[in-house]
C-alpha positions as MATLAB code, in Angstrom:
seq = 'MIEQMNTVPPKDIWVVIAAWNEGSVIAGVVSLVTAKSLNVVVVDDGSPDDTAEQAEMAGAHVLRHPINLGQGAALKTGIDYAVSQGAEYVVTFDADGQHSEDEIIPVVETLRLSQADVALGSRFIGQAISIPWTRVVTLKAAIWFTYFTTGLKLSDAHNGFRALTKDFASKLEIHQNRMAHASEIVAFIAKNKSRYIEVPVTIKYTEYSLRKGQKLSNSIRILFELALRKLVR';
ca = [
      30.911  -45.466   24.237;
      28.682  -44.204   26.851;
      29.964  -41.335   28.446;
      28.259  -41.678   31.942;
      26.545  -44.360   33.937;
      23.214  -44.711   35.523;
      21.940  -42.124   35.157;
      18.106  -43.081   34.304;
      16.748  -44.199   37.098;
      15.585  -48.031   37.431;
      12.642  -47.076   38.447;
      12.206  -45.860   35.374;
      13.211  -48.561   33.095;
      10.404  -51.456   32.786;
      11.578  -54.850   31.402;
       9.055  -57.091   28.773;
       9.834  -60.583   28.514;
       6.809  -62.482   26.005;
       6.513  -66.477   27.680;
       5.186  -69.532   26.883;
       6.453  -72.721   28.528;
       8.790  -71.473   30.382;
       8.058  -72.726   33.309;
      11.359  -74.140   34.167;
      13.477  -70.967   33.487;
      11.270  -67.874   33.672;
      12.100  -67.276   37.657;
      15.794  -67.363   36.503;
      15.934  -65.040   33.814;
      13.479  -62.703   36.265;
      15.536  -63.159   39.894;
      18.122  -61.599   37.731;
      16.345  -58.590   36.358;
      15.013  -57.448   39.633;
      18.477  -57.664   40.990;
      19.328  -55.039   38.595;
      15.994  -52.854   40.774;
      14.373  -52.858   36.981;
      10.624  -53.638   36.476;
       9.769  -56.652   34.704;
       6.542  -57.758   33.281;
       5.826  -60.917   32.028;
       3.516  -61.935   30.328;
       2.144  -65.648   29.839;
       1.483  -66.244   26.822;
      -1.089  -69.231   27.176;
       1.190  -71.001   28.894;
      -0.030  -74.736   29.949;
       2.838  -74.644   32.382;
       3.642  -73.272   35.269;
       5.514  -70.416   33.993;
       2.943  -67.270   35.250;
       3.247  -68.626   39.115;
       6.856  -69.049   38.833;
       7.265  -65.642   37.056;
       5.139  -64.014   39.654;
       6.585  -66.001   42.797;
      10.303  -63.973   41.098;
       8.546  -60.622   41.355;
       7.753  -59.975   37.708;
       3.912  -57.929   37.090;
       2.286  -61.208   35.305;
      -0.286  -60.647   32.507;
      -1.832  -64.065   30.868;
      -3.106  -64.529   27.820;
      -6.043  -67.559   27.952;
      -4.540  -68.413   25.155;
      -1.682  -68.542   23.017;
      -1.622  -65.373   20.521;
       2.159  -66.009   20.063;
       5.079  -63.727   20.494;
       4.451  -60.451   18.561;
       0.878  -59.888   20.372;
       2.955  -60.724   23.723;
       4.377  -58.308   23.491;
       2.356  -55.640   22.391;
       0.320  -56.486   25.272;
       3.580  -55.848   27.584;
       4.386  -52.870   25.934;
       1.240  -51.122   26.366;
       1.248  -52.789   30.753;
       4.680  -50.664   30.974;
       3.969  -47.595   29.328;
       0.681  -47.402   31.420;
       2.428  -48.247   34.651;
       4.908  -44.898   33.935;
       7.615  -46.602   32.179;
      10.028  -44.702   30.307;
      12.042  -46.865   28.873;
      10.774  -49.980   27.577;
      13.206  -52.958   27.091;
      12.333  -56.053   25.246;
      14.129  -59.382   26.242;
      13.764  -62.928   25.440;
      12.932  -65.372   28.034;
      15.161  -68.288   27.588;
      17.550  -66.713   29.203;
      20.017  -65.787   26.358;
      20.536  -62.229   26.645;
      22.493  -60.578   29.782;
      21.142  -58.481   32.231;
      23.944  -56.842   32.994;
      23.808  -54.791   29.430;
      20.252  -53.750   29.696;
      21.068  -50.374   31.709;
      23.778  -49.820   29.553;
      21.504  -50.002   26.120;
      19.223  -47.956   27.747;
      21.699  -45.430   28.751;
      22.607  -45.234   25.302;
      20.002  -44.581   23.930;
      19.343  -41.721   26.053;
      22.432  -40.314   25.212;
      21.270  -40.804   21.283;
      18.336  -39.010   21.412;
      16.713  -42.203   19.298;
      13.622  -43.717   19.794;
      14.657  -46.986   20.179;
      18.473  -49.413   20.332;
      18.213  -52.188   18.335;
      20.088  -55.200   19.499;
      23.091  -56.873   17.202;
      25.109  -59.808   18.352;
      27.063  -59.124   14.973;
      28.347  -56.170   16.125;
      28.425  -57.354   19.870;
      29.279  -61.409   20.597;
      27.068  -64.074   18.947;
      28.510  -66.988   21.576;
      27.755  -70.532   19.813;
      25.373  -69.316   17.123;
      25.277  -72.428   14.685;
      26.045  -71.561   11.351;
      21.648  -72.583   10.522;
      21.022  -69.859   12.580;
      23.851  -66.990   10.781;
      21.697  -67.528    7.706;
      19.006  -67.224    8.675;
      19.683  -64.115    9.994;
      21.647  -63.010    7.648;
      18.160  -64.024    4.990;
      16.134  -61.960    7.591;
      19.020  -59.114    7.083;
      19.064  -58.542    3.222;
      14.785  -58.680    3.221;
      14.840  -56.270    5.946;
      16.711  -53.721    3.669;
      14.966  -55.098    0.618;
      11.196  -53.996    2.774;
      12.416  -50.767    4.220;
      15.389  -49.890    3.169;
      16.882  -49.591    6.521;
      20.571  -50.798    6.525;
      20.669  -53.313    9.838;
      23.387  -55.529   10.522;
      21.053  -57.799   13.319;
      17.273  -57.378   12.203;
      15.642  -59.991   14.219;
      17.394  -59.405   18.034;
      14.587  -59.775   20.723;
      16.722  -57.004   22.732;
      15.411  -53.978   22.174;
      15.181  -50.697   24.088;
      12.336  -47.763   23.083;
      11.693  -44.704   24.501;
       8.178  -43.930   26.087;
       6.990  -42.383   23.106;
       7.711  -44.802   20.633;
       6.169  -47.269   22.894;
       3.056  -46.084   23.094;
       2.865  -45.485   19.589;
       4.442  -48.893   18.121;
       1.857  -50.835   16.230;
       2.245  -54.099   15.911;
      -0.218  -56.918   14.179;
       1.894  -59.943   13.387;
       1.461  -62.014   16.013;
       4.002  -64.475   15.862;
       7.819  -64.083   15.035;
       6.830  -62.125   11.805;
       6.127  -58.972   14.384;
      10.073  -58.319   14.226;
      10.278  -57.818   10.741;
       7.188  -55.121   11.767;
       9.124  -53.420   14.155;
      11.859  -52.415   11.638;
       9.139  -51.453    8.666;
       7.200  -49.380   11.393;
      10.474  -47.794   12.278;
      11.197  -47.273    8.888;
       7.839  -46.119    7.634;
       7.367  -43.362   10.298;
      10.988  -42.184   10.218;
      12.063  -43.023   13.833;
      15.549  -43.091   14.943;
      17.171  -45.775   15.386;
      20.932  -46.999   16.167;
      22.155  -49.992   17.099;
      24.115  -51.132   19.929;
      25.777  -54.469   21.007;
      24.427  -57.350   22.544;
      25.364  -60.148   23.607;
      23.534  -63.782   22.541;
      24.150  -66.452   24.180;
      23.068  -70.173   22.745;
      22.428  -72.825   24.429;
      20.772  -76.091   24.271;
      17.452  -75.057   25.649;
      17.178  -71.402   23.585;
      17.670  -73.228   20.477;
      15.313  -76.048   21.259;
      13.585  -72.971   21.819;
      13.604  -70.609   19.672;
      12.407  -70.822   15.676;
      12.997  -73.335   13.147;
      14.997  -72.758   10.703;
      12.115  -74.141    7.656;
       9.516  -71.501    9.614;
      12.048  -68.895    9.779;
      11.801  -69.167    5.833;
       8.647  -69.684    5.536;
       7.620  -66.146    7.256;
      10.428  -63.950    5.054;
       9.228  -65.553    2.008;
       5.355  -64.624    2.817;
       5.995  -61.252    3.808;
       8.249  -61.113    1.162;
       5.943  -62.036   -1.246;
       3.288  -59.768    0.778;
       5.529  -56.781   -0.043;
       5.278  -57.726   -4.430;
       1.955  -57.994   -4.461;
       0.211  -54.778   -2.703;
];
């Protein structure tokens, strides 16, 4: 339970959003976050639509990749930028509207009080609204894979809602440009013996977010490839 709220000044929190072809929703997501007086950086990952323009008009700092590099690369670009701008805490946040902006400050405050290095959002100790059973199966497989490869017992291994301290963010290495970055971040925590906590967050699945999200077959392929790579090392 959080003992005291809002002791982290909002100006010290930077929210990083990786976006690709999110022109129809990104302005709404950015506006909700900036309404909390938080800094927002949107990394437009080579979108052919007006994602960058919509994000900028909504008040975000906008960085652009000239070509699509993948979510991992976009997050790394945004995290490095936030740290360079003086962020004390960096929050990664999805562009499709499935996360709740009301939870950003409480998650950061929980991280501060815990004195951990990183807070990992968990929909399974929080809420997963309208989650399809196929997504549950994939996420449970990711939890097993995470334990197998890192020894970390997590309730939700692939949640895009995270809060990082400045020190952790400045050291974080992401080499997997695409969706495998989520496993890589957890592996980085294990390798460096970083202090982590899990915090309950809400994920609201919509037709749009499910259409934009990782396909089941692709998720299974990524987990299989990462597990195989672990075995042959």
